[in-house]
KOLLUM-647415 format. One line per 4 residues: number of its first residue (from 1); for each residue x, y, z of N, C-alpha, C. Coordinates in Angstrom, 2 decimals, m for minus. Atoms other than C-alpha are relative to their C-alpha. Layout:
residues N
NUM) X:Y:Z:X:Y:Z:X:Y:Z | ...
end
This chain:
residues 197
1) 0.30:1.16:1.20:161.27:m159.50:m162.37:0.97:m0.04:m1.12 | m0.87:m0.53:1.59:162.83:m157.95:m165.55:1.29:0.13:0.30 | m1.79:m0.30:0.02:166.43:m157.66:m164.05:0.19:m1.65:m0.21 | m0.36:1.22:0.47:166.39:m161.96:m164.74:0.17:0.51:m0.89
5) m0.39:0.14:1.63:165.99:m161.61:m168.23:1.37:0.69:m0.30 | m0.70:m0.72:m0.03:168.21:m158.76:m168.14:1.53:m0.49:0.33 | m1.42:0.62:m0.50:171.00:m160.65:m166.34:0.05:m1.37:m1.11 | m0.44:0.85:1.02:170.80:m163.50:m168.70:m0.04:0.42:m1.19
9) m0.49:m0.41:0.82:170.79:m161.45:m171.67:1.56:0.45:0.18 | m1.25:0.09:m0.65:173.98:m160.29:m170.31:0.90:m0.85:0.06 | m0.55:1.72:m0.17:175.24:m163.88:m169.44:0.04:m0.18:m1.43 | 0.24:0.39:1.44:174.56:m164.74:m173.28:1.00:0.89:m1.20
13) m0.48:m0.53:0.81:176.23:m161.67:m174.52:1.72:m0.09:0.44 | m1.05:0.13:m0.80:179.37:m162.32:m172.05:0.62:m1.34:m0.99 | m0.65:1.62:0.38:179.57:m166.13:m173.42:0.04:0.44:m1.38 | 0.06:m0.05:1.20:178.89:m165.14:m177.28:1.42:0.73:m0.05
17) m1.59:m0.48:0.13:182.26:m162.56:m176.79:0.92:m0.93:m0.08 | m0.88:0.91:m0.70:183.98:m164.97:m174.79:0.40:m1.40:m1.33 | m0.03:1.62:1.21:183.02:m168.02:m177.86:1.08:0.48:m1.11 | m0.53:m0.76:0.98:183.94:m165.30:m180.23:1.98:0.15:0.17
21) m1.25:m0.33:m0.11:187.43:m164.35:m178.67:0.67:m1.39:0.07 | m0.67:1.28:0.10:188.51:m168.03:m178.33:0.16:m0.61:m1.58 | m0.30:0.25:1.40:187.97:m168.69:m181.76:1.39:0.43:m0.69 | m1.37:m0.82:0.52:190.23:m165.94:m182.90:1.06:m0.53:0.62
25) m0.95:0.66:m0.73:192.71:m166.92:m180.54:0.25:m1.90:m0.46 | m0.20:1.80:0.70:192.46:m170.87:m182.10:0.40:0.37:m1.37 | m0.42:m0.35:1.11:192.73:m169.31:m185.40:1.33:0.80:m0.30 | m1.44:m1.10:m0.19:195.96:m166.88:m184.45:0.60:m1.06:0.11
29) m0.60:1.00:m0.56:197.55:m170.01:m182.52:0.37:m1.11:m0.54 | 0.19:1.03:0.41:196.63:m172.72:m184.97:1.43:m0.33:m0.72 | m0.82:m0.19:0.97:199.12:m172.37:m187.82:1.61:m0.31:0.59 | m0.72:0.36:m0.43:201.83:m171.65:m185.56:0.33:m1.23:0.82
33) 0.24:1.15:m1.40:201.37:m174.46:m183.19:0.55:m1.65:m1.11 | m0.15:0.72:1.06:201.22:m176.67:m186.42:1.31:m0.15:m0.27 | m1.44:m0.27:0.46:204.49:m175.49:m187.80:1.35:m0.60:1.01 | m1.14:0.34:m0.83:206.25:m176.15:m184.24:0.07:m1.30:0.45
37) m0.07:1.76:m0.24:205.05:m180.13:m184.26:0.79:m0.16:m1.13 | m1.40:0.45:1.09:206.52:m180.15:m187.81:1.01:0.29:0.26 | m1.42:m0.11:0.19:209.52:m179.15:m187.08:0.72:m0.68:1.19 | m0.33:0.72:m1.22:209.68:m180.98:m183.84:0.15:m1.63:m0.41
41) m0.18:1.33:0.77:208.84:m184.12:m185.90:1.03:m0.27:m1.01 | m0.65:0.27:0.70:211.03:m183.66:m188.30:1.92:0.12:0.58 | m1.12:0.27:m1.25:213.89:m183.20:m185.48:0.03:m1.29:m0.13 | m0.29:0.98:m0.03:213.14:m186.39:m184.47:0.41:m1.01:m0.59
45) m0.65:0.85:1.14:213.05:m188.11:m187.94:1.50:m0.25:m0.07 | m1.56:m0.23:0.57:216.27:m186.31:m188.92:1.04:m0.49:1.40 | m0.69:0.72:m0.93:217.72:m187.79:m185.49:0.18:m1.70:m0.50 | 0.09:1.54:m0.23:217.01:m191.34:m185.98:0.11:m0.99:m1.57
49) m0.63:0.61:1.31:217.64:m191.92:m189.82:1.06:0.78:m0.70 | m0.75:m0.67:0.45:219.99:m191.94:m191.97:m0.02:1.44:m1.17 | 0.48:m1.31:1.49:220.75:m188.77:m194.67:m0.97:m0.21:m0.99 | 0.76:0.20:1.54:217.85:m188.41:m196.95:m0.51:1.19:m0.77
53) 0.26:m1.38:1.04:216.64:m185.59:m199.74:m1.63:m0.41:m0.30 | 1.45:m0.37:0.73:213.01:m186.12:m199.87:m0.42:0.61:1.43 | 0.97:m0.53:m1.32:210.15:m184.77:m197.24:m0.58:m1.51:0.72 | 1.04:1.22:m0.49:209.28:m187.88:m195.18:m1.31:0.34:1.00
57) 1.32:m0.02:0.06:206.55:m186.49:m194.09:m1.19:0.51:m0.70 | 0.70:0.22:0.96:205.23:m186.13:m197.40:m0.17:m1.63:m0.22 | 0.12:1.25:m0.10:206.00:m189.57:m197.54:m0.29:m0.98:0.35 | 0.39:1.11:m1.30:203.94:m191.69:m194.95:m0.44:m1.14:m0.68
61) 0.68:1.08:0.14:202.23:m194.76:m195.11:m0.65:m0.19:1.22 | 0.99:0.74:m1.66:199.41:m195.75:m192.14:m0.01:m1.32:m0.18 | 0.04:1.10:m0.35:199.55:m198.98:m191.04:m0.59:m1.00:1.29 | 0.57:0.25:m1.71:197.54:m201.04:m188.75:0.15:m1.52:0.57
65) m0.81:1.58:m0.36:198.76:m203.99:m186.74:m0.73:0.37:1.59 | 0.90:m0.25:m1.79:197.09:m205.40:m183.55:m0.58:1.00:0.45 | 0.66:m1.20:m0.53:194.72:m202.84:m183.08:0.46:1.52:m0.04 | m0.54:m1.83:0.03:197.04:m199.78:m183.40:0.30:0.44:m1.40
69) m0.62:m0.50:0.96:197.89:m197.46:m185.93:1.44:0.61:m0.26 | m1.18:m0.19:0.22:201.29:m196.84:m186.84:0.40:0.66:m1.35 | m0.05:m0.82:1.11:202.10:m193.88:m189.60:1.68:m0.12:m0.02 | m1.26:0.38:0.56:205.72:m194.98:m191.35:0.11:0.94:m0.67
73) m0.75:m1.23:0.80:207.94:m191.68:m192.45:0.83:m0.69:m0.61 | m0.73:0.39:0.37:209.61:m192.91:m195.13:1.20:0.98:m0.33 | m0.95:m0.97:0.42:213.10:m191.17:m195.79:1.25:m0.78:m1.21 | m0.32:0.51:1.19:214.70:m191.99:m199.47:1.13:1.04:m0.41
77) m1.43:m0.88:0.54:218.25:m190.98:m200.91:m0.33:m0.02:m1.46 | 0.19:0.29:1.45:217.31:m190.28:m204.72:m1.28:m0.86:0.07 | 1.18:1.32:0.07:214.73:m193.67:m205.24:0.14:m0.80:1.06 | m0.54:1.05:m0.65:216.53:m195.55:m202.86:m0.59:0.56:1.86
81) 0.48:m0.21:m1.22:214.84:m196.14:m199.17:1.25:0.18:1.04 | m0.95:0.24:m1.14:217.15:m195.43:m196.21:m0.45:m0.27:1.28 | 0.59:0.33:m1.21:214.83:m195.83:m193.64:m1.40:0.28:0.45 | 1.10:m0.39:m0.39:211.85:m195.67:m191.86:m0.32:0.58:1.10
85) 0.40:m0.06:m1.59:210.47:m193.76:m188.82:m1.00:m0.30:0.72 | 1.44:0.33:m0.87:207.58:m194.56:m186.75:m0.31:0.29:1.49 | 0.04:m0.11:m1.24:206.43:m193.18:m183.59:m1.05:m0.76:0.78 | 0.56:1.15:m0.95:205.54:m195.41:m180.55:m0.08:0.36:1.38
89) 0.18:m0.55:m1.19:204.63:m195.49:m177.41:m0.08:m1.01:1.15 | 0.25:1.25:m0.91:204.53:m197.30:m174.05:m0.76:0.95:1.12 | 0.73:m0.42:m0.98:202.01:m196.80:m171.25:0.61:m0.20:1.35 | m0.59:0.66:m1.49:204.47:m198.42:m168.56:1.07:0.67:0.68
93) m0.86:m0.85:m0.29:206.84:m195.39:m167.91:m0.06:m0.03:1.31 | m0.21:0.12:m1.55:207.71:m195.00:m164.19:m1.03:1.46:0.02 | 1.15:m1.68:m0.09:205.95:m191.05:m164.81:m1.37:0.11:m0.92 | 0.54:m0.20:0.81:203.62:m192.41:m167.48:0.17:m0.68:m1.14
97) m0.21:0.30:1.59:203.50:m192.71:m170.95:1.58:1.01:m0.68 | m1.58:m0.35:0.62:206.95:m192.37:m173.28:m0.47:m0.18:m1.31 | 0.42:m0.29:1.33:206.50:m191.25:m176.73:1.76:m0.32:m0.75 | m1.58:m0.02:0.94:209.83:m192.52:m179.13:m0.25:0.39:m1.49
101) m0.04:m0.25:1.38:210.43:m191.76:m182.75:1.18:m1.17:m0.08 | m0.88:1.19:0.31:212.42:m195.15:m183.92:m0.29:0.13:m1.56 | m0.89:0.32:1.48:214.38:m195.46:m186.81:0.16:m1.31:m0.38 | 0.22:1.11:0.38:214.20:m198.30:m188.89:0.77:m0.18:m1.62
105) m0.63:0.14:1.29:216.62:m199.52:m191.72:m0.94:m0.65:m0.89 | 1.02:0.42:0.51:214.75:m201.31:m194.40:0.42:m1.69:0.50 | m0.62:1.30:m0.71:217.05:m204.68:m193.00:m0.75:m0.25:1.06 | 0.96:0.37:m1.09:214.73:m204.30:m189.81:1.03:0.42:1.33
109) m1.34:m0.49:m0.80:218.35:m202.91:m188.03:m1.03:1.15:0.42 | 0.18:m1.02:0.02:217.39:m199.85:m185.90:1.00:1.00:m0.15 | m1.08:m1.15:0.19:219.22:m196.93:m187.03:m0.12:1.25:1.47 | m0.13:m0.76:m0.58:218.45:m194.77:m184.07:m1.43:0.07:1.06
113) 1.29:m0.07:m0.60:215.59:m193.93:m181.36:0.40:1.53:0.52 | m0.04:m1.49:m0.91:214.52:m190.10:m179.90:m1.21:m0.27:0.76 | 1.17:m0.58:m1.03:212.58:m189.52:m176.98:m1.00:1.17:m0.23 | 0.71:m1.09:0.00:210.03:m187.71:m177.94:m0.55:0.58:1.34
117) 0.63:m0.24:m1.11:207.82:m187.21:m174.80:0.22:m0.84:1.22 | 0.25:0.20:m0.78:208.08:m188.23:m171.37:m0.11:0.49:1.32 | m0.22:m1.11:m1.38:207.45:m187.45:m167.43:0.50:m0.93:1.24 | m0.48:0.95:m1.01:209.80:m189.72:m165.62:0.84:0.51:1.08
121) m0.42:m0.62:m1.19:212.00:m188.91:m162.57:1.05:0.60:m0.36 | m1.03:m1.07:0.85:214.70:m186.10:m163.55:1.16:m0.79:0.71 | m1.23:0.52:m0.13:218.03:m187.81:m163.07:0.20:m1.66:0.37 | 0.13:1.31:m0.08:216.87:m191.22:m162.98:m0.44:m0.49:m0.98
125) 0.66:0.43:1.24:214.36:m192.22:m165.56:0.34:0.64:m1.00 | m0.16:m0.52:1.37:214.77:m189.26:m167.44:1.16:m0.26:m0.89 | m1.33:0.60:1.01:218.26:m191.05:m168.59:m0.07:m0.18:m1.05 | 0.52:0.56:1.71:216.36:m192.22:m171.46:0.17:0.57:m0.91
129) m0.46:m1.15:1.15:217.16:m189.28:m173.27:1.37:0.03:m0.57 | m1.60:m0.49:m0.03:220.63:m189.46:m172.92:0.54:m1.01:m1.03 | m0.71:0.77:1.06:223.14:m190.51:m175.88:0.44:m1.26:0.60 | m0.60:1.27:m0.81:224.40:m193.33:m173.61:m0.71:m1.17:m0.10
133) 1.02:0.93:m0.17:221.14:m194.77:m173.34:m0.67:m0.27:m1.50 | 0.38:0.21:1.24:219.82:m194.32:m177.02:0.50:m0.26:m0.84 | m1.02:0.34:1.23:222.90:m195.22:m178.70:m0.04:m1.80:0.63 | 0.17:1.34:m0.45:222.45:m198.84:m176.74:m0.53:m0.66:m1.58
137) 1.62:0.80:0.53:219.15:m199.97:m179.30:0.89:m0.06:m1.72 | m0.45:m0.73:2.13:221.22:m198.44:m183.12:0.50:m1.51:0.06 | m0.22:1.14:0.61:221.93:m201.76:m184.86:m0.19:m1.07:0.51 | 0.55:1.39:m0.49:219.99:m204.09:m183.12:m1.12:m0.36:m0.56
141) 0.90:0.37:1.22:216.90:m205.84:m184.74:m1.01:m1.36:0.64 | 1.06:0.82:m0.60:214.08:m208.27:m183.47:1.28:m1.55:m0.93 | m0.31:1.57:0.05:216.02:m211.21:m185.43:1.51:m0.26:0.50 | m1.55:0.34:m0.34:219.60:m210.95:m184.05:0.14:0.65:1.38
145) m0.11:m0.30:m0.90:218.81:m209.36:m180.82:m1.24:0.03:0.81 | 1.42:0.30:m0.59:216.71:m209.76:m177.95:0.21:1.81:0.81 | 0.56:m1.33:m0.10:215.34:m206.14:m177.19:m0.55:0.19:1.75 | 0.36:m0.27:m0.88:214.86:m205.77:m173.61:1.17:m0.03:1.01
149) m1.17:0.31:m0.87:216.90:m205.09:m170.15:0.53:m0.79:0.34 | m1.14:0.79:m0.66:219.70:m206.95:m168.72:m0.70:m1.01:0.55 | 0.41:0.39:m1.99:217.57:m207.85:m165.57:m1.30:m1.07:m0.76 | 0.84:0.78:0.59:214.96:m209.30:m168.01:0.60:m1.10:m0.75
153) m0.29:0.89:0.92:217.53:m211.35:m170.02:0.33:0.45:m1.11 | m0.38:m1.29:0.96:217.78:m208.37:m172.59:1.63:0.28:m0.28 | m1.11:m0.37:0.11:220.54:m206.91:m174.29:0.59:1.43:0.35 | m0.53:m1.43:m0.14:220.12:m203.29:m173.38:0.30:m0.32:1.60
157) m0.02:m0.68:m1.61:221.50:m201.78:m169.93:m0.78:0.63:0.31 | 0.78:m0.36:m0.54:219.41:m200.68:m167.76:0.60:1.43:0.71 | m1.09:m1.25:m0.24:220.08:m197.32:m166.09:m0.44:m0.19:1.67 | m0.03:0.19:m0.77:221.36:m197.53:m162.88:m1.00:0.71:0.98
161) 0.70:m0.62:m0.89:218.74:m196.69:m159.91:m1.53:m0.42:m0.88 | 1.24:m0.33:0.81:215.77:m196.99:m162.93:m0.08:m0.89:m1.20 | 0.26:0.70:0.92:214.63:m199.72:m164.63:m1.32:m0.27:m1.00 | 1.56:m0.08:0.54:210.70:m199.37:m165.20:0.33:0.96:m1.20
165) m0.06:m0.52:1.09:211.88:m196.65:m167.66:0.61:m0.58:m0.96 | m0.78:1.06:0.77:214.19:m198.80:m169.49:m0.62:m1.03:m1.00 | 0.69:0.69:0.07:211.76:m201.19:m169.55:m0.81:0.18:m1.05 | 0.96:m0.48:0.68:209.25:m199.49:m170.88:0.38:0.61:m1.40
169) m0.82:m1.04:0.83:211.42:m197.54:m173.54:m0.12:m1.70:m1.05 | m0.28:0.96:0.57:212.43:m201.26:m174.81:m1.56:m0.69:m0.59 | 1.30:0.65:m0.19:208.49:m202.52:m174.72:m0.59:0.88:m1.35 | 0.41:m0.33:0.39:207.82:m199.80:m176.80:0.82:0.05:m2.11
173) m0.93:0.12:1.30:210.83:m200.37:m179.68:m0.10:m1.10:m0.47 | 0.47:1.27:0.72:209.59:m203.89:m179.98:m0.77:m0.06:m0.65 | 0.76:m0.37:0.74:206.42:m202.81:m181.02:0.16:0.53:m1.07 | m0.39:m0.81:1.46:207.79:m200.43:m183.78:0.76:m0.67:m0.63
177) m0.89:1.57:1.25:210.38:m203.54:m185.03:m1.29:m0.39:m0.13 | 1.06:1.40:0.33:207.27:m205.95:m185.01:m0.78:1.00:m0.71 | 0.95:m0.60:0.64:205.01:m203.53:m186.82:0.58:0.12:m1.17 | m1.19:0.17:1.31:207.83:m202.80:m189.24:0.12:m1.21:m0.73
181) m0.40:1.98:0.29:208.55:m206.49:m189.68:m1.25:m0.08:m0.88 | 0.63:0.14:0.42:205.23:m206.69:m190.74:m0.41:0.71:m1.07 | 0.32:m1.07:0.63:204.56:m203.53:m192.85:1.07:m0.67:m0.87 | m1.21:0.16:0.93:207.73:m204.50:m194.44:m0.24:m1.32:m0.98
185) 0.47:1.74:0.67:206.57:m208.29:m195.21:m0.74:0.20:m0.99 | 1.59:m0.06:1.23:203.22:m207.05:m196.87:0.71:0.73:m0.77 | m0.60:m0.42:1.58:205.41:m204.57:m199.46:1.05:m0.81:m0.45 | m1.14:0.91:1.14:208.11:m207.29:m200.21:m0.66:m1.08:m0.77
189) 1.16:0.97:0.55:205.27:m209.66:m200.71:m0.71:0.27:m1.04 | 0.54:m0.65:1.40:203.34:m207.58:m203.13:0.72:0.49:m0.82 | m0.67:m0.27:0.77:206.05:m206.56:m204.63:0.62:m1.22:m1.00 | m0.10:1.00:0.92:207.03:m210.11:m205.71:m0.75:m0.55:m0.27
193) 1.01:0.84:0.72:203.69:m211.07:m206.70:0.06:0.87:m1.47 | 0.31:m1.18:1.20:203.82:m207.58:m209.23:1.21:m0.63:m0.58 | m1.03:0.48:0.87:207.25:m209.08:m210.38:m0.26:m1.47:m1.12 | 0.30:1.10:0.32:205.94:m212.79:m210.73:m0.99:m0.44:m0.87
197) 1.70:0.47:0.72:202.32:m212.20:m211.85:m0.06:0.79:m1.27
end
C-alpha cells in the first residue's frame, strides 16, 4: 500500500522537474524567437514599402474594421508618410491560410505584396510567392482596378493550373485595401476637422 504514495510522490517530482525545465527552455528561447519574428516582419515591410527612415514596427496603429483587427505600420521619410504596411490573410487558399504583408501608398495604390506564410502546392499554388505574380499588384488600387483574377473578370492573371491560390491572395489584398481606405479616410476627416474647427 505504501508504494502508491511513493509513486505519487515520484510522479509529482517528475512533473515538477519537467515543468521547471520547460519554463527555463521558454525563457531561453523567448527572446531569440521574438527577434526572429521582428526580423521577418521588417523584411516583409521593407519588401512592400518605398524607402523609409523610421522604425515602422514602432510607428503602428491598430484599427478595427468589419469585425477584424488591422495593425498598420507606417513608413516615413523625414515626416512624410511614404506608405503603410498591413498584414492580411485569407483562409481560402488551396492548402489553407495564406498570410500577406500588403504595402499601400497614401493615395491607396499598392506599393507591393509579400507572401508571409502559405501551405500551397509546390510548383502550382506556391507560385504566388514569385515576383512575376506579386508584381502584378503594384500600382493597383480599389478605385481604378478590379483586384480579382481574370477568370472572375479582374485584372490579375491567374497562375496556370492554379486559380484558387491567386483568388485567395486577391481576396486578402482587397480586404487590406478596404480597411486602409476606411482607416485613411477616418484620419483624413479628423485632420480636416482640426484645420477647419
